[in-house]
C-alpha positions in Angstrom: 65.2 148.9 -175.6 63.6 150.0 -178.8 64.9 148.9 -182.2 66.2 151.4 -184.8 64.9 151.1 -188.3 68.1 149.5 -189.4 67.8 146.9 -186.7 64.2 146.2 -187.8 65.6 145.5 -191.2 68.3 143.2 -189.8 71.1 145.8 -190.3 72.9 146.3 -187.0 74.3 149.6 -185.9 77.0 148.2 -183.6 78.4 150.1 -180.7 80.9 147.3 -180.2 83.4 145.8 -182.8 82.4 142.9 -184.9 83.6 139.6 -183.3 85.9 137.0 -184.8 82.9 134.6 -184.9 79.3 134.5 -183.8 77.4 132.1 -181.5 75.4 129.3 -183.2 72.1 130.5 -184.7 72.9 134.1 -184.0 72.9 136.9 -186.5 75.2 140.0 -186.3 72.1 142.1 -185.5 71.0 139.8 -182.7 74.5 139.7 -181.3 74.8 143.5 -181.1 71.4 143.8 -179.6 72.5 141.4 -176.9 75.7 143.5 -176.3 73.8 146.7 -176.0 71.3 145.3 -173.6 74.1 143.5 -171.6 76.0 146.8 -171.4 72.9 148.5 -170.0 72.9 145.9 -167.2 76.6 145.6 -166.4 78.2 148.7 -167.9 80.0 149.0 -171.2 83.4 148.4 -169.4 82.2 144.9 -168.5 81.5 143.8 -172.1 84.6 143.0 -174.1 84.4 141.7 -177.7 87.2 139.6 -179.2 87.7 141.5 -182.4 91.3 140.6 -183.2 94.0 138.3 -182.0 95.5 140.5 -179.3 93.6 138.6 -176.6 94.8 135.3 -178.0 98.4 136.1 -177.2 98.0 136.0 -173.4 99.9 133.0 -172.1 100.7 133.8 -168.4 99.0 132.2 -165.4 98.6 135.5 -163.5 97.8 137.5 -166.7 95.6 134.8 -168.1 93.5 134.7 -171.2 89.8 134.9 -170.7 88.9 133.9 -174.2 90.9 130.7 -175.1 92.6 127.7 -173.6 96.2 128.8 -173.1 97.4 125.2 -173.1 95.4 124.2 -176.1 95.9 120.9 -177.9 93.7 121.9 -180.8 94.1 125.2 -182.5 93.2 128.3 -180.4 90.2 129.1 -182.5 88.5 125.8 -181.8 87.4 126.7 -178.3 87.0 130.4 -178.3 84.8 133.1 -176.7 83.7 135.8 -179.0 83.2 138.2 -176.1 83.1 138.2 -172.3 80.6 139.8 -170.0 81.4 140.4 -166.3 78.1 140.4 -164.4 77.4 142.7 -161.5 73.7 141.6 -161.7 71.6 138.8 -163.1 72.4 138.5 -166.8 70.8 135.0 -167.3 67.3 136.4 -168.0 68.7 138.3 -171.0 70.7 135.3 -172.3 67.6 133.1 -171.9 65.3 135.5 -173.6 67.7 135.9 -176.6 68.8 132.3 -176.6 72.5 133.2 -176.6 74.8 130.5 -175.3 77.0 131.5 -172.4 80.0 129.7 -170.8 80.7 130.2 -167.1 84.2 130.7 -165.6 85.4 132.2 -162.3 89.1 133.1 -162.9 90.0 131.2 -166.0 93.1 129.6 -164.4 91.9 126.0 -164.6 95.0 125.2 -166.7 95.6 121.6 -167.9 91.8 121.2 -168.3 90.6 124.2 -170.3 91.3 127.6 -168.8 88.4 129.9 -169.5 87.5 128.5 -172.9 84.0 127.3 -173.9 82.9 124.0 -175.3 80.7 125.6 -177.9 82.8 128.1 -180.0 81.4 131.6 -180.0 79.7 131.3 -176.6 79.6 134.5 -174.5 82.1 134.1 -171.6 80.5 134.9 -168.2 83.5 136.3 -166.3 82.2 135.8 -162.8 85.4 136.8 -161.0 85.9 140.4 -162.2 83.1 142.0 -160.2 82.0 139.3 -157.7 85.2 139.1 -155.8 84.5 139.6 -152.1 85.1 137.6 -149.0 81.6 138.3 -147.6 82.1 136.9 -144.1 84.4 134.9 -142.0 83.1 133.2 -138.8 86.4 132.5 -137.1 84.9 130.9 -134.0 82.9 128.4 -136.1 85.6 128.2 -138.7 83.9 129.1 -142.0 83.9 131.8 -144.7 81.4 133.0 -147.3 82.9 133.9 -150.6 82.1 135.0 -154.2 83.5 133.5 -157.4 86.3 136.0 -157.8 87.9 135.2 -154.5 91.2 133.3 -155.1 93.0 131.2 -152.6 95.5 134.1 -152.4 92.7 136.4 -151.6 91.1 134.3 -148.9 94.5 133.7 -147.2 95.3 137.4 -147.4 92.0 138.2 -145.8 92.8 136.0 -142.9 96.2 137.6 -142.6 94.9 141.2 -142.8 92.2 140.5 -140.1 94.7 138.7 -137.8 92.8 135.4 -138.1 95.6 133.0 -139.0 96.1 132.2 -135.4 92.5 130.9 -135.4 91.8 129.4 -138.8 93.5 128.4 -142.0 92.1 128.1 -145.6 93.2 125.0 -147.5 94.7 125.7 -150.9 95.7 123.6 -153.9 99.1 123.6 -155.7 98.4 126.9 -157.3 96.9 129.8 -155.4 95.6 132.0 -158.2 92.4 130.0 -158.9 88.9 130.6 -157.6 87.9 129.0 -154.3 84.4 128.5 -155.7 85.7 127.4 -159.1 88.1 124.8 -157.7 85.4 123.5 -155.3 82.8 123.1 -158.0 85.3 121.2 -160.1 86.0 119.0 -157.0 89.6 120.0 -156.7 91.8 119.1 -153.8 94.4 120.7 -151.5 96.8 119.4 -148.9 95.7 120.1 -145.4 93.3 117.7 -143.5 90.6 119.9 -145.2 91.9 119.1 -148.6 88.7 117.7 -150.1 87.2 121.0 -151.1 83.8 119.7 -152.1 83.3 118.0 -148.7 84.3 121.2 -147.0 81.8 123.4 -148.8 78.6 124.3 -146.9 75.8 126.3 -148.6 75.4 127.6 -152.1 73.7 130.6 -153.6 72.9 129.7 -157.2 71.4 131.5 -160.2 69.5 129.0 -162.4 69.5 129.3 -166.2 66.1 131.0 -166.1 67.4 133.6 -163.6 65.8 132.2 -160.5 68.0 132.7 -157.3 68.2 129.7 -155.0 69.9 129.2 -151.6 70.6 125.5 -150.9 70.6 123.6 -147.6 69.4 125.6 -144.6 70.0 128.8 -146.5 66.5 128.1 -147.9 65.1 129.0 -144.5 64.9 132.8 -144.3 66.6 134.7 -141.6 63.9 136.4 -139.4 66.1 139.4 -139.0 66.6 139.9 -142.7 65.2 143.0 -144.5 62.3 141.5 -146.5 62.3 144.6 -148.8 65.9 144.0 -149.9 66.6 142.1 -153.1 66.9 138.4 -152.5 70.7 138.1 -153.0 71.1 141.1 -150.6 69.0 139.6 -147.8 71.0 138.4 -144.7 71.1 134.6 -144.8 70.1 132.2 -142.2 72.7 132.1 -139.4 73.2 128.4 -139.7 73.7 128.4 -143.5 77.5 127.7 -143.3 77.1 125.4 -140.3 74.8 122.7 -141.6 74.8 121.4 -145.2 71.5 119.8 -145.6 68.4 121.7 -144.5 65.2 119.7 -145.2 64.2 117.7 -148.2 66.3 116.9 -151.3 69.9 117.9 -151.2 70.5 119.8 -154.4 74.1 120.9 -154.1 75.5 118.0 -156.0 73.8 118.9 -159.3 75.8 122.1 -159.4 79.2 120.4 -159.1 81.0 119.9 -162.4 77.8 120.8 -164.1 76.0 123.2 -166.3 72.8 123.4 -164.2 73.4 126.8 -162.5 75.8 129.5 -161.6 77.1 129.6 -158.0 77.5 133.2 -156.9 78.1 132.6 -153.2 79.5 129.6 -151.3 80.3 128.7 -147.8 83.6 127.0 -147.1 84.8 125.4 -143.9 88.1 126.6 -142.6 90.6 124.5 -140.7 91.1 125.5 -137.0 94.7 126.2 -136.3 96.0 122.9 -135.0 98.7 124.4 -132.7 101.7 123.4 -134.9 102.8 121.4 -137.9 105.7 119.6 -139.3 106.3 119.0 -143.0 108.5 116.2 -144.2 109.7 114.3 -147.2 110.5 110.6 -147.4 112.6 109.6 -150.4 112.7 106.1 -151.9 115.6 105.0 -154.1 114.0 102.5 -156.5 111.4 102.7 -159.2 109.9 99.4 -158.0 109.4 100.6 -154.5 106.0 102.0 -155.5 104.0 98.9 -154.6 105.3 98.7 -151.0 105.0 102.5 -150.5 101.3 102.4 -151.3 100.7 99.3 -149.3 102.2 101.0 -146.2 100.4 104.2 -146.9 96.9 102.7 -147.0 96.4 101.7 -143.4 98.1 104.9 -142.2 95.8 107.0 -144.3 92.5 105.1 -143.7 93.2 105.4 -139.9 94.0 109.1 -140.3 97.6 108.7 -139.0 98.4 110.4 -142.3 96.3 113.4 -141.5 96.6 115.4 -144.8 96.4 114.5 -148.4 99.6 112.6 -149.1 101.5 113.5 -152.2 103.7 110.8 -153.8 105.7 112.3 -156.7 107.5 110.6 -159.4 111.2 111.8 -159.6 110.6 114.2 -162.6 107.8 116.1 -160.9 110.3 117.3 -158.2 113.2 117.6 -160.7 111.1 119.8 -163.0 110.6 122.3 -160.2 114.4 122.6 -159.9 115.3 122.9 -163.6 114.4 122.4 -167.3 114.8 119.2 -169.2 117.9 120.6 -170.9 119.6 121.3 -167.6 119.7 117.6 -166.9 120.2 116.0 -170.3 121.4 117.3 -173.7 119.7 114.6 -175.8 116.1 114.9 -177.0 115.8 111.2 -176.7 113.7 109.7 -174.0 115.4 109.4 -170.6 116.6 106.0 -169.6 116.4 104.6 -166.1 120.1 105.3 -165.8 119.4 109.0 -166.7 116.7 109.1 -164.1 118.9 107.6 -161.4 121.6 110.2 -162.2 119.1 113.0 -161.7 117.9 111.5 -158.4 121.6 111.4 -157.2 122.2 114.9 -158.4 119.3 116.3 -156.5 119.6 114.0 -153.5 116.1 112.7 -153.8 114.4 109.4 -154.7 112.8 107.9 -157.7 109.6 108.3 -155.6 109.3 111.2 -153.1 106.5 111.3 -150.5 105.5 114.7 -149.1 103.4 114.9 -146.0 102.6 117.0 -142.9 101.8 116.3 -139.2 99.5 118.6 -137.3 99.0 119.2 -133.6 100.9 120.2 -130.5 104.5 118.9 -130.2 103.6 115.8 -128.1 101.0 114.7 -130.8 103.4 115.3 -133.7 106.2 113.3 -131.9 103.9 110.2 -131.6 102.6 110.4 -135.1 106.1 110.9 -136.6 107.4 107.8 -134.7 104.6 105.7 -136.3 105.1 107.1 -139.8 108.8 106.8 -139.8 108.7 103.3 -138.3 106.3 102.2 -141.1 108.3 103.5 -144.0 111.6 102.5 -142.6 110.6 99.0 -143.7 111.6 100.0 -147.3 115.4 99.7 -147.6 117.1 102.9 -148.5 114.3 105.2 -147.5 115.4 108.6 -146.1 113.6 111.1 -144.0 114.0 114.9 -144.1 112.4 118.0 -142.6 112.5 121.4 -144.5 115.3 122.7 -142.4 117.4 119.7 -143.5 117.0 120.8 -147.2 116.8 124.6 -147.2 117.3 124.8 -151.0 114.8 122.1 -152.0 112.2 124.2 -153.9 109.5 121.5 -153.9 109.9 120.8 -150.2 110.0 124.5 -149.2 106.9 125.2 -151.3 104.9 122.4 -149.9 105.9 123.4 -146.4 103.7 126.5 -147.0 101.0 124.7 -149.0 100.5 122.2 -146.2 99.6 125.0 -143.8 97.3 126.9 -146.2 99.8 129.4 -147.6 99.2 129.6 -151.4 101.8 130.2 -154.1 102.3 129.6 -157.8 105.8 127.9 -157.5 104.4 124.5 -158.5 103.8 125.9 -162.0 107.6 125.9 -162.5 107.5 122.3 -163.7 105.5 123.4 -166.8 108.8 125.0 -168.1 110.3 121.5 -168.4 110.0 122.0 -172.1 110.2 125.3 -174.1 106.8 127.0 -174.5 105.5 124.5 -171.9 101.8 123.5 -171.9 100.2 120.5 -170.2 97.3 118.1 -170.1 96.2 116.3 -167.0 95.2 112.7 -167.2 93.5 112.0 -163.9 92.2 108.5 -163.3 90.9 107.2 -159.9 91.9 103.8 -158.6 91.8 101.7 -155.5 94.4 102.5 -152.8 96.5 99.4 -153.4 100.0 98.8 -154.4 98.9 96.6 -157.3 96.6 99.3 -158.7 99.2 102.0 -158.3 101.8 99.9 -160.0 99.5 99.0 -162.9 98.5 102.6 -163.5 102.1 103.6 -163.4 103.2 100.9 -165.8 100.4 101.8 -168.3 100.8 105.5 -168.2 104.6 105.5 -168.3 104.7 103.0 -171.1 102.2 104.8 -173.2 103.8 108.2 -172.5 107.1 107.0 -173.7 105.7 105.2 -176.8 104.3 108.6 -177.8 107.6 110.4 -177.1 106.8 112.0 -173.7 108.7 112.0 -170.4 106.6 110.6 -167.6 105.7 113.0 -164.9 103.1 111.9 -162.4 101.9 112.0 -158.8 99.7 109.9 -156.6 97.4 111.9 -154.3 95.6 109.9 -151.7 92.1 111.0 -150.6 91.2 108.6 -147.9 90.4 105.3 -149.6 91.3 105.9 -153.2 94.1 107.3 -155.4 94.0 110.3 -157.6 96.7 109.6 -160.2 97.7 112.9 -161.8 99.7 112.3 -165.0 101.2 115.5 -166.4 101.5 115.3 -170.2 103.9 118.2 -171.0 104.2 119.5 -174.5 105.6 122.5 -176.5 102.4 124.4 -177.2 104.1 126.0 -180.3 104.7 122.6 -181.8 101.5 121.4 -183.6 102.9 117.9 -184.1 103.6 117.5 -180.4 100.2 118.9 -179.5 98.7 116.2 -181.8 100.7 113.5 -180.1 99.6 114.7 -176.7 96.0 114.6 -177.8 96.4 111.1 -179.3 98.1 109.8 -176.1 95.5 111.0 -173.7 92.6 109.7 -175.9 94.2 106.3 -175.8 94.9 106.5 -172.0 91.2 107.4 -171.4 90.1 104.3 -173.4 92.5 101.9 -171.8 92.0 103.1 -168.3 88.2 102.8 -168.6 88.7 99.2 -169.8 90.4 98.5 -166.5 87.7 100.3 -164.4 89.6 103.5 -163.9 87.5 106.6 -164.5 88.8 110.1 -164.8 87.5 112.7 -162.3 88.2 115.8 -164.5 88.8 116.3 -168.2 90.0 118.8 -170.8 87.4 120.4 -173.1 88.5 118.4 -176.1 88.0 115.2 -174.1 84.8 115.8 -172.1 82.5 113.8 -174.4 84.9 110.8 -174.5 85.3 110.7 -170.7 81.6 111.1 -170.1 81.0 108.2 -172.6 83.1 105.9 -170.4 80.6 106.3 -167.6 78.1 104.1 -169.5 76.6 101.6 -167.0 73.1 100.5 -167.9 73.0 102.1 -171.3 74.5 105.4 -170.0 71.7 105.8 -167.4 73.7 108.4 -165.5 74.1 110.6 -168.6 70.4 110.2 -169.4 69.5 111.4 -165.9 71.9 114.4 -166.3 70.3 115.3 -169.6 66.8 115.1 -168.1 67.8 117.5 -165.4 69.6 119.8 -167.8 66.5 120.0 -170.1 64.2 120.6 -167.2 66.3 123.4 -165.7 67.6 124.9 -169.0 65.1 124.1 -171.7 66.8 126.5 -174.1 70.2 124.9 -173.4 72.0 128.2 -173.1 74.2 127.7 -169.9 77.6 126.0 -170.7 76.2 123.5 -173.3 78.4 120.4 -173.5 80.2 120.9 -170.2 81.5 117.5 -169.0 79.5 115.9 -171.9 76.1 117.0 -170.8 74.4 118.4 -173.9 70.9 119.9 -173.9 68.5 118.7 -176.5 68.8 122.1 -178.4 72.6 121.5 -178.9 72.6 117.8 -179.8 74.2 118.6 -183.1 77.4 119.7 -181.3 77.6 116.4 -179.4 80.6 115.1 -181.4 83.8 113.8 -180.0 86.8 115.8 -181.2 
């Protein structure tokens, strides 16, 4: 595109409004040139500039903001896109040529960690979900799907329903179904069927590198002999084994695109779960707070041997209680809840101080045997009680998880965020050994520190196979600056103290990425130095999601400051 005389003199003639702020090292003229050229590639309707505060008012999960973190702990303007571009084609060559930083997001619903917001303020938001939103293929007989970034768990499930495939295959889903299948998988999220480890269940990626090069990983690198060689690379029919075999030949590159800023995944294969021929959801309630150690010790051999087939979910009382009502519906005081208060809530709801949600899969005779073993094991804990969903028809948590455990997504789990007015939340998510002592120690630390900072403790233990994901929900009033500051101070302390005990977080909020990355510092931070070498090699101008998960390109080292 030719420049006008005004542009040559540095005076932009914008066709888009002036943004709230500009990217680093970017003049207004340069910014508007980028917008004009981006509009020519993707269409003017797919370029949206944040010119006022209207887009900063969106606070709803389903009508989410694409420009800021809706559950921000710092001010909204700290992590803010100045505009979003929704690609229909490869936009990275333009960003690379003009050295404009871009920040990638699929749906922007990664609440508790960041939403759609960027690490470097003023970055261009790449809205991958708006136009790239197709289920491209489902192979029901081989149990896989091929999807684009804008396909949510709701979308994939509905595709299976609409094409009468649910009798053959299910798609695993996390607590909330509105997020992107690709986005959740790339962030190594989890769901609750036996296929709950989403990263393990992916197979084959199509990736745009920062310089615009298109790559298919695994056996997708082998061309399909039937493909139209005259078609554009991303339109060529892939190898028929792409979603069946992860590795192909030579180095396995998929891992460098997980939780990273090394490339943009635009297609991904995901393995689906064959319909097991039946299921039975259950809840086991435990009456005492100090039952935790024994629960986990019983859980470990059952999970390692796969008698517990799905990802077990062990909730602290208030996680279940918050789905049934707000804090004020249980207690009038703003003071911290005592153990007597918690016991009264448990009695009111007819649940335990700890509540274990699980599911058994298979034909009736298989489920009967597994249930006998599971019930017999947990019966060793005095006062434990066992229920099926039909025993508790009005139990919102149990009825919701009955669906989640068979791959039917919802957003009901988000109800617990309304525990406080204007509810927002942070997730503190350390990993530990699957032992009663470790679970007890994590609970003691996180509950004690939460209460010292004036927060109710809400947390859950999710068991992979041999480890615990401990998800601590720090709930705060997002309209209360002092409370947001306390939440920030609390989680910074927890990150530090957990690392001192060998517990590393597996995901982190924008404001905490540098701190968490800094705890993975074996051998003078050799892991980070390796990541930085790969980043600089693939993205020498440092324009793709600089700073994500603490990985800073050399060109943005000045932004590598803990907040």
